[in-house]
C-alpha beads as a LAMMPS data file, in Angstrom:
LAMMPS data file: protein, C-alpha beads

374 atoms
373 bonds

1 atom types
1 bond types

-500.0 500.0 xlo xhi
-500.0 500.0 ylo yhi
-500.0 500.0 zlo zhi

Masses

1 110.0

Atoms # bond

1 1 1 -17.571 12.227 6.204
2 1 1 -16.629 8.564 6.256
3 1 1 -18.797 6.128 8.149
4 1 1 -16.397 5.501 11.018
5 1 1 -15.333 9.088 11.730
6 1 1 -17.932 9.723 14.416
7 1 1 -16.737 7.045 16.824
8 1 1 -13.142 5.896 17.133
9 1 1 -14.408 2.537 18.438
10 1 1 -16.586 1.862 15.384
11 1 1 -15.072 -0.972 13.312
12 1 1 -13.452 0.191 10.087
13 1 1 -15.601 -0.589 7.059
14 1 1 -13.136 -2.167 4.692
15 1 1 -14.053 -2.308 1.016
16 1 1 -12.344 -5.087 -0.947
17 1 1 -12.158 -5.199 -4.732
18 1 1 -12.193 -8.752 -6.040
19 1 1 -9.348 -8.464 -8.543
20 1 1 -9.087 -11.178 -11.189
21 1 1 -11.531 -13.998 -10.418
22 1 1 -9.189 -16.568 -11.985
23 1 1 -6.217 -15.688 -9.792
24 1 1 -5.479 -16.216 -6.103
25 1 1 -7.398 -13.174 -4.836
26 1 1 -10.467 -15.052 -3.663
27 1 1 -8.339 -17.802 -2.105
28 1 1 -6.192 -15.498 0.040
29 1 1 -9.257 -13.495 1.042
30 1 1 -11.135 -16.612 2.170
31 1 1 -8.120 -17.889 4.076
32 1 1 -7.684 -14.525 5.782
33 1 1 -11.279 -14.150 6.926
34 1 1 -11.699 -17.797 7.882
35 1 1 -10.036 -16.589 11.076
36 1 1 -12.921 -15.116 13.094
37 1 1 -10.553 -12.602 14.701
38 1 1 -10.290 -10.758 11.383
39 1 1 -13.966 -9.787 11.368
40 1 1 -13.486 -8.499 14.907
41 1 1 -10.810 -6.124 13.610
42 1 1 -12.913 -4.668 10.792
43 1 1 -16.122 -5.028 8.803
44 1 1 -15.140 -6.424 5.394
45 1 1 -17.237 -5.759 2.306
46 1 1 -16.271 -7.593 -0.874
47 1 1 -17.360 -6.104 -4.183
48 1 1 -17.729 -9.292 -6.186
49 1 1 -19.936 -12.300 -6.810
50 1 1 -21.335 -14.708 -4.235
51 1 1 -21.329 -17.406 -6.914
52 1 1 -17.616 -16.897 -7.532
53 1 1 -16.996 -16.769 -3.788
54 1 1 -18.852 -20.053 -3.257
55 1 1 -16.881 -21.651 -6.083
56 1 1 -13.525 -20.694 -4.539
57 1 1 -14.695 -21.668 -1.079
58 1 1 -15.519 -25.153 -2.318
59 1 1 -12.314 -25.348 -4.353
60 1 1 -10.109 -25.005 -1.259
61 1 1 -12.496 -26.778 1.153
62 1 1 -12.918 -23.723 3.377
63 1 1 -15.755 -25.188 5.424
64 1 1 -15.301 -22.760 8.337
65 1 1 -15.735 -19.667 6.127
66 1 1 -19.152 -18.015 5.965
67 1 1 -20.532 -14.825 4.432
68 1 1 -23.682 -12.730 4.107
69 1 1 -25.114 -11.210 0.919
70 1 1 -25.898 -7.486 0.875
71 1 1 -27.216 -5.118 -1.765
72 1 1 -25.641 -1.954 -0.403
73 1 1 -23.230 -0.927 2.347
74 1 1 -26.216 0.140 4.491
75 1 1 -27.010 -3.544 4.960
76 1 1 -23.519 -4.658 5.993
77 1 1 -23.219 -6.562 9.260
78 1 1 -20.437 -6.181 11.786
79 1 1 -18.464 -9.315 12.666
80 1 1 -19.522 -10.859 9.347
81 1 1 -17.898 -11.172 5.956
82 1 1 -20.179 -9.190 3.654
83 1 1 -20.380 -9.587 -0.101
84 1 1 -21.964 -6.909 -2.241
85 1 1 -22.859 -8.551 -5.536
86 1 1 -21.845 -6.438 -8.520
87 1 1 -23.282 -9.028 -10.906
88 1 1 -26.139 -11.515 -10.545
89 1 1 -25.445 -13.626 -13.634
90 1 1 -23.520 -16.864 -13.746
91 1 1 -19.833 -16.247 -14.355
92 1 1 -17.530 -18.555 -16.293
93 1 1 -14.439 -19.245 -14.225
94 1 1 -11.233 -20.431 -15.883
95 1 1 -8.850 -20.886 -12.974
96 1 1 -5.322 -19.828 -13.768
97 1 1 -6.252 -18.212 -17.091
98 1 1 -6.510 -14.513 -17.970
99 1 1 -9.890 -14.049 -19.662
100 1 1 -11.840 -11.026 -20.923
101 1 1 -14.615 -11.567 -18.341
102 1 1 -11.992 -11.709 -15.600
103 1 1 -10.690 -8.286 -16.613
104 1 1 -14.174 -6.814 -16.999
105 1 1 -15.312 -7.947 -13.556
106 1 1 -12.079 -6.751 -11.940
107 1 1 -12.670 -3.267 -13.355
108 1 1 -16.352 -3.275 -12.349
109 1 1 -15.495 -4.245 -8.794
110 1 1 -12.802 -1.593 -8.461
111 1 1 -15.039 1.139 -9.872
112 1 1 -17.932 0.276 -7.514
113 1 1 -15.639 0.199 -4.481
114 1 1 -14.099 3.536 -5.463
115 1 1 -17.512 5.147 -5.782
116 1 1 -18.456 3.939 -2.316
117 1 1 -15.295 5.259 -0.691
118 1 1 -15.771 8.624 -2.436
119 1 1 -19.342 8.715 -1.131
120 1 1 -18.180 7.916 2.389
121 1 1 -19.815 4.487 2.542
122 1 1 -16.556 2.693 3.356
123 1 1 -13.446 3.847 5.192
124 1 1 -10.614 2.146 3.334
125 1 1 -9.933 0.040 0.263
126 1 1 -7.966 -3.188 -0.109
127 1 1 -7.465 -4.161 -3.735
128 1 1 -6.939 -7.740 -4.858
129 1 1 -4.471 -8.360 -7.711
130 1 1 -5.488 -7.634 -11.279
131 1 1 -4.078 -8.828 -14.582
132 1 1 -2.761 -5.631 -16.137
133 1 1 -3.411 -6.892 -19.661
134 1 1 -6.977 -8.205 -19.613
135 1 1 -8.318 -5.313 -17.524
136 1 1 -7.469 -2.762 -20.221
137 1 1 -10.458 -0.993 -21.794
138 1 1 -11.640 2.491 -22.700
139 1 1 -12.518 2.994 -19.009
140 1 1 -9.334 1.425 -17.625
141 1 1 -6.353 2.585 -19.653
142 1 1 -3.702 2.488 -16.946
143 1 1 -0.616 0.354 -16.220
144 1 1 -1.838 -0.476 -12.726
145 1 1 -3.917 0.339 -9.657
146 1 1 -1.703 3.231 -8.564
147 1 1 -2.166 5.256 -11.719
148 1 1 -5.886 4.474 -11.926
149 1 1 -6.571 5.480 -8.325
150 1 1 -4.524 8.671 -8.636
151 1 1 -6.721 9.781 -11.530
152 1 1 -9.958 8.454 -10.016
153 1 1 -9.443 10.303 -6.744
154 1 1 -8.091 13.477 -8.388
155 1 1 -4.895 13.264 -6.343
156 1 1 -2.301 15.912 -7.156
157 1 1 0.564 13.486 -6.500
158 1 1 0.800 9.893 -5.339
159 1 1 3.526 7.423 -4.485
160 1 1 3.662 3.637 -4.446
161 1 1 5.137 2.553 -1.109
162 1 1 6.075 -1.069 -0.522
163 1 1 6.053 -1.728 3.184
164 1 1 6.621 -4.520 5.679
165 1 1 7.517 -4.208 9.339
166 1 1 9.812 -1.125 9.443
167 1 1 10.685 -1.148 5.737
168 1 1 9.098 1.575 3.591
169 1 1 10.318 1.738 -0.009
170 1 1 8.835 4.346 -2.335
171 1 1 8.784 3.674 -6.088
172 1 1 9.166 7.015 -7.835
173 1 1 8.225 6.052 -11.403
174 1 1 5.694 3.270 -10.760
175 1 1 5.048 0.905 -13.689
176 1 1 7.281 2.552 -16.263
177 1 1 9.492 0.919 -18.874
178 1 1 13.124 1.072 -17.803
179 1 1 14.103 2.774 -21.067
180 1 1 11.780 5.671 -20.192
181 1 1 12.979 6.205 -16.613
182 1 1 15.909 8.578 -17.350
183 1 1 13.606 10.674 -19.528
184 1 1 11.177 11.441 -16.702
185 1 1 13.569 11.780 -13.756
186 1 1 13.790 15.491 -12.991
187 1 1 14.702 17.502 -9.943
188 1 1 11.106 18.657 -9.653
189 1 1 9.722 15.092 -9.780
190 1 1 12.127 13.875 -7.095
191 1 1 11.255 16.736 -4.760
192 1 1 7.510 16.255 -5.301
193 1 1 7.729 12.538 -4.534
194 1 1 9.863 13.184 -1.452
195 1 1 7.219 15.572 -0.144
196 1 1 4.582 12.852 -0.515
197 1 1 6.759 10.253 1.220
198 1 1 7.724 12.591 4.051
199 1 1 4.093 13.448 4.802
200 1 1 2.980 9.834 4.499
201 1 1 5.630 8.580 6.915
202 1 1 4.453 11.204 9.401
203 1 1 0.680 10.979 8.941
204 1 1 0.156 7.393 7.809
205 1 1 2.910 5.591 9.692
206 1 1 3.261 7.814 12.774
207 1 1 6.978 8.552 12.340
208 1 1 7.720 11.904 13.898
209 1 1 10.882 12.956 12.023
210 1 1 11.407 10.477 9.176
211 1 1 14.801 10.069 7.531
212 1 1 14.614 9.215 3.833
213 1 1 17.379 7.730 1.688
214 1 1 17.312 8.423 -2.048
215 1 1 18.857 5.785 -4.307
216 1 1 21.056 6.614 -7.267
217 1 1 19.995 6.149 -10.878
218 1 1 23.342 4.877 -12.162
219 1 1 25.766 2.212 -10.896
220 1 1 28.059 3.656 -8.210
221 1 1 25.973 6.852 -8.328
222 1 1 27.632 7.637 -11.655
223 1 1 31.224 7.577 -10.353
224 1 1 31.452 11.385 -10.643
225 1 1 30.150 11.370 -14.203
226 1 1 32.086 8.374 -15.476
227 1 1 28.905 6.203 -15.691
228 1 1 26.328 8.931 -16.190
229 1 1 25.780 12.468 -14.964
230 1 1 22.169 12.260 -13.724
231 1 1 23.062 11.587 -10.094
232 1 1 25.361 14.623 -9.870
233 1 1 23.234 16.964 -11.955
234 1 1 19.668 15.940 -11.036
235 1 1 19.369 13.600 -8.058
236 1 1 21.863 15.267 -5.687
237 1 1 20.458 18.809 -6.224
238 1 1 16.933 17.458 -5.658
239 1 1 17.972 15.849 -2.379
240 1 1 19.547 19.140 -1.273
241 1 1 16.421 21.099 -2.220
242 1 1 14.222 18.722 -0.245
243 1 1 16.573 18.891 2.733
244 1 1 16.510 22.709 2.600
245 1 1 12.692 22.479 2.737
246 1 1 12.914 20.556 6.012
247 1 1 12.684 17.011 4.653
248 1 1 15.390 14.781 6.115
249 1 1 16.474 13.410 2.743
250 1 1 19.934 11.992 2.062
251 1 1 21.761 10.523 -0.913
252 1 1 21.995 9.523 -3.664
253 1 1 23.153 6.068 -2.570
254 1 1 24.215 3.275 -4.972
255 1 1 21.487 0.692 -4.440
256 1 1 23.683 -2.433 -4.456
257 1 1 25.842 -1.356 -1.537
258 1 1 22.927 0.337 0.206
259 1 1 20.926 -2.862 0.510
260 1 1 23.958 -5.131 0.666
261 1 1 25.382 -3.551 3.818
262 1 1 22.015 -3.076 5.538
263 1 1 21.954 0.727 5.295
264 1 1 18.173 0.625 4.838
265 1 1 17.944 -0.079 8.572
266 1 1 19.332 3.410 9.271
267 1 1 16.416 5.112 7.529
268 1 1 12.644 5.313 7.931
269 1 1 12.044 5.429 4.189
270 1 1 13.878 4.629 0.972
271 1 1 13.097 6.281 -2.357
272 1 1 13.815 4.028 -5.334
273 1 1 13.871 5.728 -8.708
274 1 1 12.417 2.833 -10.702
275 1 1 10.327 -0.276 -10.151
276 1 1 12.808 -3.140 -9.924
277 1 1 15.368 -1.062 -8.026
278 1 1 12.964 -1.061 -5.090
279 1 1 10.891 -4.182 -5.674
280 1 1 13.716 -6.729 -6.011
281 1 1 15.295 -6.053 -2.597
282 1 1 11.868 -5.565 -1.034
283 1 1 10.564 -8.929 -2.169
284 1 1 13.793 -10.637 -1.160
285 1 1 13.189 -9.278 2.336
286 1 1 9.435 -9.822 2.541
287 1 1 8.075 -11.868 -0.360
288 1 1 5.077 -13.369 1.467
289 1 1 4.438 -10.498 3.902
290 1 1 4.769 -7.224 2.031
291 1 1 2.022 -4.675 1.369
292 1 1 1.572 -2.157 -1.426
293 1 1 0.264 1.190 -0.134
294 1 1 -0.594 4.239 -2.239
295 1 1 0.522 7.395 -0.461
296 1 1 -0.848 10.810 -1.372
297 1 1 -4.436 9.722 -1.962
298 1 1 -7.318 11.267 -0.020
299 1 1 -8.430 7.731 0.875
300 1 1 -6.572 4.746 2.309
301 1 1 -5.703 2.037 -0.211
302 1 1 -3.582 -1.029 0.435
303 1 1 -2.994 -4.237 -1.476
304 1 1 -1.087 -7.476 -1.072
305 1 1 2.333 -7.149 -2.691
306 1 1 1.857 -10.144 -4.975
307 1 1 0.112 -10.560 -8.313
308 1 1 -2.611 -12.857 -9.596
309 1 1 -0.264 -15.876 -9.429
310 1 1 -2.211 -17.760 -12.088
311 1 1 0.300 -20.607 -11.899
312 1 1 -0.872 -21.644 -8.403
313 1 1 -4.491 -20.442 -8.568
314 1 1 -6.994 -23.027 -7.363
315 1 1 -4.297 -25.291 -5.908
316 1 1 -4.685 -24.170 -2.279
317 1 1 -1.033 -23.121 -2.207
318 1 1 -1.350 -19.341 -1.830
319 1 1 -0.296 -17.656 1.415
320 1 1 -2.772 -15.198 2.914
321 1 1 -0.149 -13.332 4.958
322 1 1 0.358 -10.459 2.533
323 1 1 -3.398 -9.927 2.190
324 1 1 -3.822 -10.133 5.972
325 1 1 -1.088 -7.530 6.435
326 1 1 -2.809 -5.303 3.879
327 1 1 -5.980 -5.441 5.973
328 1 1 -4.109 -4.644 9.183
329 1 1 -2.180 -1.802 7.565
330 1 1 -5.364 -0.183 6.229
331 1 1 -6.827 -0.248 9.736
332 1 1 -3.645 1.147 11.272
333 1 1 -3.398 3.992 8.753
334 1 1 -7.000 5.009 9.386
335 1 1 -6.173 5.302 13.096
336 1 1 -2.838 7.036 12.491
337 1 1 -4.451 9.647 10.266
338 1 1 -7.112 10.404 12.852
339 1 1 -4.477 10.843 15.541
340 1 1 -2.230 12.972 13.340
341 1 1 -5.078 15.226 12.211
342 1 1 -6.272 15.587 15.800
343 1 1 -2.811 16.611 16.970
344 1 1 -2.434 19.077 14.108
345 1 1 -5.781 20.656 14.996
346 1 1 -4.907 20.802 18.702
347 1 1 -1.476 22.422 19.173
348 1 1 -1.602 22.070 22.978
349 1 1 -2.132 18.315 22.746
350 1 1 0.677 18.073 20.209
351 1 1 3.017 20.053 22.454
352 1 1 2.163 17.756 25.364
353 1 1 2.856 14.663 23.258
354 1 1 6.157 16.084 21.981
355 1 1 7.177 16.886 25.558
356 1 1 6.486 13.295 26.601
357 1 1 8.485 11.988 23.619
358 1 1 11.408 14.301 24.462
359 1 1 11.322 13.102 28.073
360 1 1 11.378 9.465 26.950
361 1 1 14.366 10.115 24.682
362 1 1 16.195 11.854 27.535
363 1 1 15.540 8.914 29.865
364 1 1 16.836 6.468 27.262
365 1 1 20.024 8.483 26.819
366 1 1 20.512 8.677 30.575
367 1 1 20.053 4.902 30.876
368 1 1 22.680 4.383 28.203
369 1 1 25.083 6.712 30.005
370 1 1 24.469 4.924 33.303
371 1 1 25.216 1.508 31.840
372 1 1 28.001 -0.723 33.169
373 1 1 31.583 0.139 32.338
374 1 1 34.378 -2.311 31.593

Bonds

1 1 1 2
2 1 2 3
3 1 3 4
4 1 4 5
5 1 5 6
6 1 6 7
7 1 7 8
8 1 8 9
9 1 9 10
10 1 10 11
11 1 11 12
12 1 12 13
13 1 13 14
14 1 14 15
15 1 15 16
16 1 16 17
17 1 17 18
18 1 18 19
19 1 19 20
20 1 20 21
21 1 21 22
22 1 22 23
23 1 23 24
24 1 24 25
25 1 25 26
26 1 26 27
27 1 27 28
28 1 28 29
29 1 29 30
30 1 30 31
31 1 31 32
32 1 32 33
33 1 33 34
34 1 34 35
35 1 35 36
36 1 36 37
37 1 37 38
38 1 38 39
39 1 39 40
40 1 40 41
41 1 41 42
42 1 42 43
43 1 43 44
44 1 44 45
45 1 45 46
46 1 46 47
47 1 47 48
48 1 48 49
49 1 49 50
50 1 50 51
51 1 51 52
52 1 52 53
53 1 53 54
54 1 54 55
55 1 55 56
56 1 56 57
57 1 57 58
58 1 58 59
59 1 59 60
60 1 60 61
61 1 61 62
62 1 62 63
63 1 63 64
64 1 64 65
65 1 65 66
66 1 66 67
67 1 67 68
68 1 68 69
69 1 69 70
70 1 70 71
71 1 71 72
72 1 72 73
73 1 73 74
74 1 74 75
75 1 75 76
76 1 76 77
77 1 77 78
78 1 78 79
79 1 79 80
80 1 80 81
81 1 81 82
82 1 82 83
83 1 83 84
84 1 84 85
85 1 85 86
86 1 86 87
87 1 87 88
88 1 88 89
89 1 89 90
90 1 90 91
91 1 91 92
92 1 92 93
93 1 93 94
94 1 94 95
95 1 95 96
96 1 96 97
97 1 97 98
98 1 98 99
99 1 99 100
100 1 100 101
101 1 101 102
102 1 102 103
103 1 103 104
104 1 104 105
105 1 105 106
106 1 106 107
107 1 107 108
108 1 108 109
109 1 109 110
110 1 110 111
111 1 111 112
112 1 112 113
113 1 113 114
114 1 114 115
115 1 115 116
116 1 116 117
117 1 117 118
118 1 118 119
119 1 119 120
120 1 120 121
121 1 121 122
122 1 122 123
123 1 123 124
124 1 124 125
125 1 125 126
126 1 126 127
127 1 127 128
128 1 128 129
129 1 129 130
130 1 130 131
131 1 131 132
132 1 132 133
133 1 133 134
134 1 134 135
135 1 135 136
136 1 136 137
137 1 137 138
138 1 138 139
139 1 139 140
140 1 140 141
141 1 141 142
142 1 142 143
143 1 143 144
144 1 144 145
145 1 145 146
146 1 146 147
147 1 147 148
148 1 148 149
149 1 149 150
150 1 150 151
151 1 151 152
152 1 152 153
153 1 153 154
154 1 154 155
155 1 155 156
156 1 156 157
157 1 157 158
158 1 158 159
159 1 159 160
160 1 160 161
161 1 161 162
162 1 162 163
163 1 163 164
164 1 164 165
165 1 165 166
166 1 166 167
167 1 167 168
168 1 168 169
169 1 169 170
170 1 170 171
171 1 171 172
172 1 172 173
173 1 173 174
174 1 174 175
175 1 175 176
176 1 176 177
177 1 177 178
178 1 178 179
179 1 179 180
180 1 180 181
181 1 181 182
182 1 182 183
183 1 183 184
184 1 184 185
185 1 185 186
186 1 186 187
187 1 187 188
188 1 188 189
189 1 189 190
190 1 190 191
191 1 191 192
192 1 192 193
193 1 193 194
194 1 194 195
195 1 195 196
196 1 196 197
197 1 197 198
198 1 198 199
199 1 199 200
200 1 200 201
201 1 201 202
202 1 202 203
203 1 203 204
204 1 204 205
205 1 205 206
206 1 206 207
207 1 207 208
208 1 208 209
209 1 209 210
210 1 210 211
211 1 211 212
212 1 212 213
213 1 213 214
214 1 214 215
215 1 215 216
216 1 216 217
217 1 217 218
218 1 218 219
219 1 219 220
220 1 220 221
221 1 221 222
222 1 222 223
223 1 223 224
224 1 224 225
225 1 225 226
226 1 226 227
227 1 227 228
228 1 228 229
229 1 229 230
230 1 230 231
231 1 231 232
232 1 232 233
233 1 233 234
234 1 234 235
235 1 235 236
236 1 236 237
237 1 237 238
238 1 238 239
239 1 239 240
240 1 240 241
241 1 241 242
242 1 242 243
243 1 243 244
244 1 244 245
245 1 245 246
246 1 246 247
247 1 247 248
248 1 248 249
249 1 249 250
250 1 250 251
251 1 251 252
252 1 252 253
253 1 253 254
254 1 254 255
255 1 255 256
256 1 256 257
257 1 257 258
258 1 258 259
259 1 259 260
260 1 260 261
261 1 261 262
262 1 262 263
263 1 263 264
264 1 264 265
265 1 265 266
266 1 266 267
267 1 267 268
268 1 268 269
269 1 269 270
270 1 270 271
271 1 271 272
272 1 272 273
273 1 273 274
274 1 274 275
275 1 275 276
276 1 276 277
277 1 277 278
278 1 278 279
279 1 279 280
280 1 280 281
281 1 281 282
282 1 282 283
283 1 283 284
284 1 284 285
285 1 285 286
286 1 286 287
287 1 287 288
288 1 288 289
289 1 289 290
290 1 290 291
291 1 291 292
292 1 292 293
293 1 293 294
294 1 294 295
295 1 295 296
296 1 296 297
297 1 297 298
298 1 298 299
299 1 299 300
300 1 300 301
301 1 301 302
302 1 302 303
303 1 303 304
304 1 304 305
305 1 305 306
306 1 306 307
307 1 307 308
308 1 308 309
309 1 309 310
310 1 310 311
311 1 311 312
312 1 312 313
313 1 313 314
314 1 314 315
315 1 315 316
316 1 316 317
317 1 317 318
318 1 318 319
319 1 319 320
320 1 320 321
321 1 321 322
322 1 322 323
323 1 323 324
324 1 324 325
325 1 325 326
326 1 326 327
327 1 327 328
328 1 328 329
329 1 329 330
330 1 330 331
331 1 331 332
332 1 332 333
333 1 333 334
334 1 334 335
335 1 335 336
336 1 336 337
337 1 337 338
338 1 338 339
339 1 339 340
340 1 340 341
341 1 341 342
342 1 342 343
343 1 343 344
344 1 344 345
345 1 345 346
346 1 346 347
347 1 347 348
348 1 348 349
349 1 349 350
350 1 350 351
351 1 351 352
352 1 352 353
353 1 353 354
354 1 354 355
355 1 355 356
356 1 356 357
357 1 357 358
358 1 358 359
359 1 359 360
360 1 360 361
361 1 361 362
362 1 362 363
363 1 363 364
364 1 364 365
365 1 365 366
366 1 366 367
367 1 367 368
368 1 368 369
369 1 369 370
370 1 370 371
371 1 371 372
372 1 372 373
373 1 373 374
């Protein structure tokens, strides 16, 4: 049982992995929690180094930011920024440079935070950006957080969802080379990922009957086989299978026209088949605000949608908005899951809620019908 399950009013204990110490992770974190309202919303616990934290605090002149040192989550203080030191030694910091120690400490921080969430010592995890090259080792042999966390938490299936406001874009093949994408796209994979997205939109985001658009693999959805047969032979049958299972899935849609004409606003979720197909339009719409969420895990994990940004590290130029939104989203998903699970365990309460929703929809339709005529 997680620490905040007993009392819905207990602040969420939010574990934060430090990411790469030479990137912008510490800067955006300090900027976020310099606002005292943020420690009212949750109890943050950084798995990092107080020496590194002090260095970054001084670097950006964050005089109004304070923190407390703890040795374990049992010592964490509400309404304070807590740092759990994973290393006591002095650490060499090379701002803006990927270094072996930066990768080692990023992996150590992530592993310690994961162990604490598995043990129920924290409620949710926000991960700061890592450098995918220098973090590689015999213990971290993954292309990114999503794949690592899926294995670490023994999740049967996961899905990277990029989200901001009402935009939820799933990335079916994660961090995969484009040349390998057609090789792994199968009807079974598409259906499995749609199941994860459908459940996540319901349980994590509180959307009652989510509509999901599936993007096409080829330009113009293959033009009936002229530019590839995958959309006719694999994607379309998968969408139909998912729909027959009760998932409101539609498509495949050519991605250029889909985003160009604003069709994403007609859906609750969008399933992109490969990384840049989803990430390019997403970042055009929400570059400084977006959040990366891993659906399908037994624990809540969010992350800012940006990377280490070595080129601006230490220059006090980084925006904290994406990190702040990642914190808020983690808190919201914790609450949404509790509500969803409560409703699923109490059919009478669910029926009452559905009745209220149906009444509200009826009233809205009546108001539209009663509107002025010309």
